[in-house]
N, C-alpha and C positions, 0 to 999 in steps of 0.2 A: 373861373378857377378860384377866385376869391370866395365866391358864393359856396363852393364845394368844401371849403376849409372848415374845420371844427371851430366852434365859438362857445364862450361860456354859456352854460345852461342854468336852469333853476336847480334848487336843492343842493347848492354848493355847501351849505351848512352841514349837510349829511354826507359830506365827502364824495359828492358826485364830481369827480375831477377828470373824467375821461370824456372827451368831446370828439367823437369820430368824424363829424361832418358827413358829407355824402360821397361815399366811395364810387358809386355808379355815375354820379354827375361828373366826378373828376376824370374817370377813365374814358368817359364819352366825349370829353372836350377835344375839339380839333382846332388848331390854330394855324394861321397862315402868316408868314413873314416875307417881306421883300428880300430878294437876293442881294448879294453884294454889289451887283451892277446897277441896282436901283431901278430897273426897267421892268422886264417881264419875268425874271427868275423868281420862283416862289418855292418855299419849303414848308411842307405840312408836318406838324407835330401833334402829338396827343398828350392828354393829361397823365401824370404819374403820381400815384397816391403814396404818401409817406406818413407814418405815425411817429410823432416826435414826443419824447419825454423830457420834462423840465423838472429837476429836483427841487422840492420845497420842504419846509418844516411846518407841521401843524401841531401846536401844543407840545413841542419838543420831539415829535415823532417824525422821522424821515419818510416822506412819500413823494409823489410826483404828479404833475399835471400832464396828461397824455392828450395830445391834440393831433387831429388829422390835418395834413397839409397837402396842397396840390401844386405840382410843379410840371414844367414841360418834360416829356420823357427823353429829351435830348440832354438833360442835366444828369450828371453822375451823382452818386450818393454824397460825394464831397461837396459838389456844387450845391446840392440841396441843403446840406448842413450849413454852408456859408450863407446862403440866402436866408435861412431861418435865423441865424445869428444876427444878420443885418437887420431883419425885421424887428427882432427883439430890441435892438439898440435904439430903434425909433420910438419905442414905447416909453412914456414917462414913469419909469419905475424907480422907487427909492433904493431898492436892492437889485443889482444886475442879475439876470437869469441867463443861464447857458444851457443849451440842449446837450444832454449827456448820452441819449440813446436816439438813434434815428433808424427806422426800418422802413424801407421802400418796397412796395409791391410791384414786381415786374409784370408786364402785361402778358407775357408768355414765357414758359420755362422750357428749355431744351432738355430732351430726354437724356438721362444719364445712362452710362453703360450698364449699370446695375438694373435700372428700370427696364431697359431693353431686354436684358437677360431674363428678368422676372416675367415680362410679357410673353416671351417665347415659351418659357416653362409652363405658364398658366394656359397658353394656347394649346400646348401639347396635351395637358390635362383635359381641357375642354374637348379637344378632338377625340381623345380616348373615351371620354364619357359619352359623347354623341354616338360614336361607333358602338360602344357597349350597349347603350340603350336601344339602338337600331337592331342589333343582334338579338337582344332580349325580345323585342317585338316580333322579329322573324321567327324565333323559336316558339313563342306563345301563339302566334297566329297561323303558322304554316307547317311547322315541324312536329306538332304534337297531335295530329289528327289520324294517324294510321292505327288500325286495329289488329291486334294479334292475341294469341293465347298466352297469358302470363300467369305466374304464380303469385298470389296475394297472401302474405302471412296473416294469420288470424290470431288475435290474442284476446282472451276473455270473451270469446264469442263474437267479436266485432273485428272488421278489417283493421289491420295495423295502421295507425296514423289518422283514423277517422274520429269524428267527434263522438263523445260519449255523454252520459246524462248530465254530468256536472259542467259541461261546456268546454272541458279540456280535451286533449287528444290522447288516444290510446297508445302512448309511447313513453319511453323513459326519458326524463328531462332533468336538467340541472338548473337551479334557479340563477337569475341574473345577479351579478355583483353590481350594486348601485350605490355610488357615493356622489360626489359632485359630478363624477363621470358615470353615466349610465352605461355600463359595459357588460358584455358577456364575460362570465368569470373565466379565469384561467383554467379552472377545473373542466369547463366545457371543452376546452381544447385537448385536455389530457384524458377525459373520460367521455367518449361518445357512445353511450349505452345503446341508443336506439339504432345507430348505424351498425354496431356489432351484432345486434339481434337480427336485423334484416339480413346481414351477410351470412350469418349462421343458418338462418332458415333457407335462404336461397341455395346454400351449399349442402343442405340436408343434414347439417350437424346439430341443429337445435333439437331439444327433446320435448319441451313443454308446449310451445305454440303449435297449433295445427296449421295445415295449408289448405288453401282454397283456390282451385283452378277455374278461371272464367275468362271470357273475352272482354277486354277493356282496352282503352287507348294505350298504345305503346309510346310513351313519352320519349322524346329525343333526349339523349344524355350527352351533354357536351364533354369533350376531352379536357385534358389539363389546361391547354391554352384557352379553350372556351370558358372554363370556369374562372380562370384568371381575368379574362375580359369581362365576364359577367359581374365580377366584383365591383366594377365601375358603373354598372347599370343603375340609372336613377329609378327605374321602375322597381327593380328588385330591392334596392336599398330603401326606397321610400315605403314600400309595402312592409318591410321589417320594422321601420321606424314607427309607422302608424298602426301596427298591430297591437291591440290592447289585451290579447290573451297572455296570461302569465301562469306558470306552474303554481300549484297549491301551496308549495313550501316557500314561495316568495314573500318577503316582508313588504307587503303592498303599501303600508302607510308611509314608507320611506319616500315613495314617489311624491306624495303631497308635501312632506317636510322639505324635500329638496327643491321642488318648484317654488314653494312659498319663500324659502330662504333666498333663492336666486332673484325672485321678485323684489325682496327686501334690499338686496345688494344694489340692484338697478335703481331703486328708489333713493337710496343714500347717495349714489353717485350722480343722480340727477341733480341733487342739491349741491354736492361738493364741487363737481366739475364746473358749475355755472357761477360760482361765487365771484371769480375775478372779472366776469363779464357783466356784472349788474350795475345799474345806475343808482340803485337804492339799497345796496348790499348791507351797509352799516345799519340803516334804519330797520330793514326787514329782519336781519338777524337779531337785533336788539329786542324786537317784539317776539320773535319765535323762541328765543332762549327762555323767555319768561312764560311761555305757554307750556303747561304740563304735558299735553299730548305730544308735543314736539320731541320729548325725550326718546320716544320710540325711533325717531329718525336720527337724532343726535347720537344715540348709542347703538346704531345699526351695525356696527362693526362686529358684534357678537354673532351675526349671521354666518360669518366665516367659521366661527367656532362650531356652529351646527354642522358644517361640512366636515370638520375634523372628527366630530363625534361619529357621524355616519360612516366616514371612511374607516375609522378604527373598528367600529362595530361590525361592518360587513367583512372586513379582512379577517377578523377573528371568527365570525360565524361560519363563513364559507371554508376558510382554511382548516379549522378544527374538524369540520365535517369531512373534509377530504382526507385529512390525516387519519381519521378513524376508519374510513373506507380502505385506505392503503396499508393500515397496520402500524401506524405511528410516524413520527417525524423523520425517522431514519429512512423510510421508504417513500417519503414525500418528494416530489419533483421540484426541488428548490430552484434549479436553473430556470425552469418554465415559470415559476412563481415570479422571478424578477424580470425575465425577458418579456412576459406578457404585459406587465405593468409599464415597462419602458416603451414597448411598441404601441401600447394602447394610448398613452399620453403624448408621445413625442411627435409622430408625424403631423397631426393637425396643428399642434403647437408650433413646430418649426416651419411648416409650410405657410401658416398664417403670418408668422414673423417675417419670413422671406417675402411674402406678398406685400405687406403693408409698409415695412420700414423704408424701402427705397422708392415706393410709389405714392405714399400718402400725400406728399406735397402737390401731386398732380390731380388729386381728387376734387378740389374745390378752389374757391377764391373768395376774396372779401377783404375788408379793412384790417382784420386781425388774423388772416389766414397764415399759418406757419409755412412759408415757402422753402424753408430749410428742413422741413419735417419736424416731427415731435421729439424723436430720440436724439440723444447727444451723439454727434458724429455718425449718425445712422448705425449705431451699435457696433462700430468698427472694432472697438477694444473690449466689448463685453458680451457679444453674441454667444460665445462659447460657454459663458457661465450659465446661460439659459439651457443650453444643450446638456450640460452636466448637472443641472439642477442645484447649482450653488450660488445663484444670483442674489440670494438673501444673505450671503456671507462674504462674497468676494466682489469688489468694485461696486458696492451698493450706490455710490455717488453717480455712477453711470449705468444704473440698472436699465436694461432694455425691457420694454413692456412692464412698467412698474407694478401692475396688478398681478404679474406672474409670480410674485413672492410666495403666494399661496401654493402654487404648484411645486416650488422648491421644497417648502416645508412638508407638504404631503408626501413627496417622494422620499425625503429624508426619514420621515416617520415610518414609511413603508419598509425601507431598508432595515430599520432597527426593529421592526415588529416581531421577528422571530425571537428576540430576547424576551418577549412577553408571551408569545404563542406557545413556544415549546414548554416553558415551565407550567403554563396553564393546562396544557394537555396532560401532563403527568401529575400535577398537584395543584389543586385550587388554592391552597394556602400559600405555597411558594410563588405561584403565579400572581396571586393577589398582592403579595408583598412587593413583587417586581413592579406591578402597576402603581402601587402606592408610592414606590420609590421615584417613578417618573413624575408623578404628581407633585411630590415634595421638591424635586429638582425645579419644576415649574414655579412653585411657590417661593422658594428661597432665592433663586436667581432673579426673578422678576421683582420681588420685594426689595432686595439689596440694590439692584440697579436703579429702581425707581426712587428709593430713599436717597442714595448717594448723589443722584443727579437732580433731586428735587423735582421729579416729573409730575405733571398734572394728572389727575384721574381721567381726563378726557383730552385726546390729542388736539382737539379744536381749540382748547384754551391754553395750550402750551406757550411758554414764554419764548421770545425770539432766540434762536440758537439752541433750544432745548433738544430738538431732534429725537423726540420720543419714538418716531416712526422707525428709525434705524436701530435704536437702542433696545426697545422691548416689543415693538409691534411685529417685526418681520423675522425675528430670530427664533430658531427652533426650540431652544431651551426655555423660552418664555411663552411658547404656544403649545407645548406638548401635553399639557394637562387634559384638555378635552379629548385628545386622541386616546390617551390611556383610559379615560372613562369609557370611551367607545369600545375599546378592546375588551374591557372587563364585562361590559353589557353584552357584547357579542358572545362572550364565553357563557354567560348565564343563559342566553337564548339558545345556544347550542346544547346546553345541558338539559334544559326543560323541554326542548323540542316541541314547543307549542302547547305543551300539556302542563298547565299550572293553575292550581285552584287558590284563589285569594279571597279571604273574608271581605265582606263589603266595607267594614270599618277600616281595614288596612288599605283597601283601594281608595277610599275617600281620603284618608290621611296622606297617601302617596300623591294624589292629585293636588290636594291643598298645599302640601309641602313644595311640590314642583312649581306650582303657580306662584306661591309666595317668593320662592327663590328667584324665579324669572322676573317678577315684578320689582324686587329689590335691585337686581342688576340693571334693569332698564330705567327705573324711575327713582332709584335711591339717591342719585346725584342732584335731584331737582332742588333749585333754590329760587326764591321769589325774585332775586336780583338777576337771575339768568346765568350766573356764573357759579360753579360748584365752590362751596366754601370749606372744603376739606383741608386739613393741615397736611404737612409732608408725610407724617407717619400714617395717617388715615388713608391718604391717597396711595401710598405704597401698599398698604393692606388690600385696598380695593383692586389695584392693578394686579396684585399677586393672586387673588382668589376669585375675582368676578367671572373670568372666562371659564374656569373649571366649574364654578357654581352653575353657570348657564348650561354647560355641558351636561351636568347631572340632571337638570330639569328636562333637557331635550331627550336624554337617555331614558328617563321615566316615560315620557310620551311614547317613544318607540316601543319600549318593553310592554307597557300596559296595552297598547293597541295590538301588539303581536300575539299576546296571550289571551285576547278576547275581553279586555276590560277598558276598551277605549270608547265604547258607545258611539254617539253621533260624531265625535271627533275622528274616530277611526273610519267611519263611513265617509266623511268628507275627505280625509287624507288618502283614502284608498279608492277614490272615484276613478273609474277607468279612463275618463276623458283627460286626466292629468298625465297618464303614462307617456304619450308621445312628447309632451312638453318636458317631462322629467328626463327623458332620454336626450333631449337637446341641451340640458343644463351645462354640460362641459363646453360645448361650442358657444353657448350664450355667454358664459363667463369669459371666454377668450375674446369674443368679438364685440361685446356690448360697449366697452369704452370707446372703440373706434366709431360706432354708430353715434354715440354722444358727441365725440370730438368733431365729426363731420358737420353736424348741425350747429354746434356751439361756435366753432371757429369760422363758419361760413356766414354767420349772421351779419347783416349790414348795420344793425343798430344794437345798442346795449339791451340787456334784459331789464325789465321792470318787474320785480318779484311781487306776486300776491298769490293767494291760495289757488285760485282757478287756473292761473298761468302754470303753476307747478304741477297741478293735476294733469293738465293737457300734456305738458312736457313728459311727465312720468309715463303716462299711457302710451304716448308716441314712442318713447325710448324702449318701453317694454315690448310693444308689438314689433317694431322694426328690428330690435335685437334678436328676437326669436325668428323672424323672417331671415335675417342674415345668418343666424345660427343654422337654419335648415340648409341654406346654400353651402355653407362651409362644411356641414356634416356630409352632404351628398358629394362634395368635391374632394374633401381631404380625409374625413374621419371614417365614414362607412367603407370606402374602397380599401383602406388599409386594414380594417378589421376583416373584410372579406379575403384579402390576400393572405392574411395570417392563417385563417382557417384552411384555405386551399393548400397552401404550402406545407403547413404542419401536418395535415392529414396525409399528404402525399408522402412525406418523410416517414410517417408512422406505418403507412400501408406497405412501403417498400422495405 
C-alpha cells in the first residue's frame, strides 16, 4: 500500500505537484488480519485509493499538492483524513500542512434510481431500433418481389424519380438546411412537391407529365404504424446519412466549412480539457504561447462564430425563398418555422443529457474519475434551462452540459430572426439597417462590458475572478454580430440566385481582404512573450469587433464559392465525401466532450505534453467523436426526424 502511494517526482520546479501513485496497485491490494480471538478468525480487506490535496503557496500564488494515498477499504473517508493528518505530523516540516480536500474512489457504485430509469428507457429505444431494422430487412428482402401492372409517371421523357444526365433525380426537391445542424429544412415538411406530383398523376389530375404503364415490382407500402416503426430503422437512416446526392440548389461548400469548423472545435477542446491533467502543463504552455503557429489553436473559439454565420445565412437563404414561393411573410407558416427548429434540436439534445448525466459516473474508473459525475447535483436545478434554451442566461453557475451555451444562443437568434427576415424581404435598405443595428448592439455591449471589467483579449489569459466566459463569451448580445452577418449574406445569395458576375480584380480584392481579416483575428494577438500585450481599451476593441470580422471573412468564402468564384477552395469544401461527416456535425458537437472526458478522466497517469502526443490525442478524439456521433444520430436524431415527417404528412393529408 505504501508503494502504491504518490511520491514527489521530478520537474517540481515547473509546478509538477500532482503525484497520483499507482491506482491499480492500490485497488488490487488484499490484506489479511487476525480476528479478535487471535486464533483462526481472519478478515480480508482491499485497497482504497484516495486523492488528497494539501494547500501551499508558491511565489504568493495559492495552489496545492495532490497526492494519491492508499488505505484499507474498511476505512471511512473520515478515517482516511485522520490517517493522512497523522502521517503529515510525522514529517519534519517547518510549516504544518493540513489536507483540505480528500476524495476517495469507491471500488463499486450502486446504481441510482435515475440510472436504472435511464437504462430502461435506453433499452426500450434499443429494442425498437432492433425491431425496426428487422422489419426493414423483411420488407427489402421478402415483401418487394411481387410483380404487377402499375402506372409509372414520366417527366421530361424519363420515369419519375430516376437518375438523369447530371446525376440528380427527375423530381422536385428542396435543398437541405445546413448549419451546425445538418437538417432537412422546415420547408421540406411544408412543401413536398414530388409527392404532390405523384399523387396527382396517379389520380389522373395532372396535365403535363405523361403516364407509362408497364410490369414492374409492386413494392410493399407500409401503413402509418409501419412508417413510424421504420423511422427507427438503422438501415433506412444510415442510407440517408451516407447518401452524397444533393440538389443543384444546395450550397455545397457549407458542408466543408461546417466539418472543418467542427474539427477545429475538437482540436481546441483536446488541448483545453487536458490542461488540468498534465505533469508539464506550465512548461508546455509557456513554449506553445510563444509559438506563432499555436495562435490558430489559442484563438480557435472563432470556430463557433463560423457556425453562427452559417446558421444565419441558411435561415435567411431558405426562409426568403419560401416566403417568395408562398407570396410573402403573411402567408409564411411561422408556426412550422419555430416548431421544426425546436423539434430538430431538442430530442437528441435532451435524450443525450438524460443518458449521460445520471450514468456518466458508471462509465469508467481511475485515480481522477469523477464518481459523483461531472455536472453539479446532476443538473437537478438547471436541466430545465437547457430545455428552454436559456442556460446561457439563467443559473449559469450550474450550467448543465457547459458546451450547450452555443445551442441556447443559436435558438435565441433563430427566434429573433424574423426581425431581420421580414424587413429584408420587403426592403434591402431597411433590412440592411436592421442587420447593422444588431451588429452595433454586439459592438457596443461587448466593448463596454469588456472595458468596464478590464477583460483580457483572450479568455485563457484572464485574471482570476475575471469570468469573461459568463460576461461576454456566452451571452447573446455579445455574440449576435456574426449571425447578423450571416443573415445579410443569405439575403444576398437569395437575391443573386447563383447568377452573379464579378470582375477578376474584385474577386481578388475580396479574397485578399477576407484572408487579411481572418489572419488579423487569429494571429493579431501574437506576442514574443507569449502573452497579449494589449491595453484595456485595445482589448475591449478587439473583443467587440473580432468575432464579427471573422464572420465577414467566412461569409465571403461561402458567397464566393456559391457564385462560382471559389476555385480549388470550393472544390475542396464541396467534396462529396464530406457530406456524411457534415450531417453528423450536430451530434458530434453534442457528444465530443463526453468522448474526451471518458479518456482523460480514466487515465491512470498524468499527461506529458508534446506535439506528437497531442496529434495522436486529437486524431483519436476526432475519430471516436464521429463514431459516437453516428450512434447518437441513429438512436436519437434520425428517428425523431423520421417521426416528424411521417406525422406531419399524415396531418396534412387528412
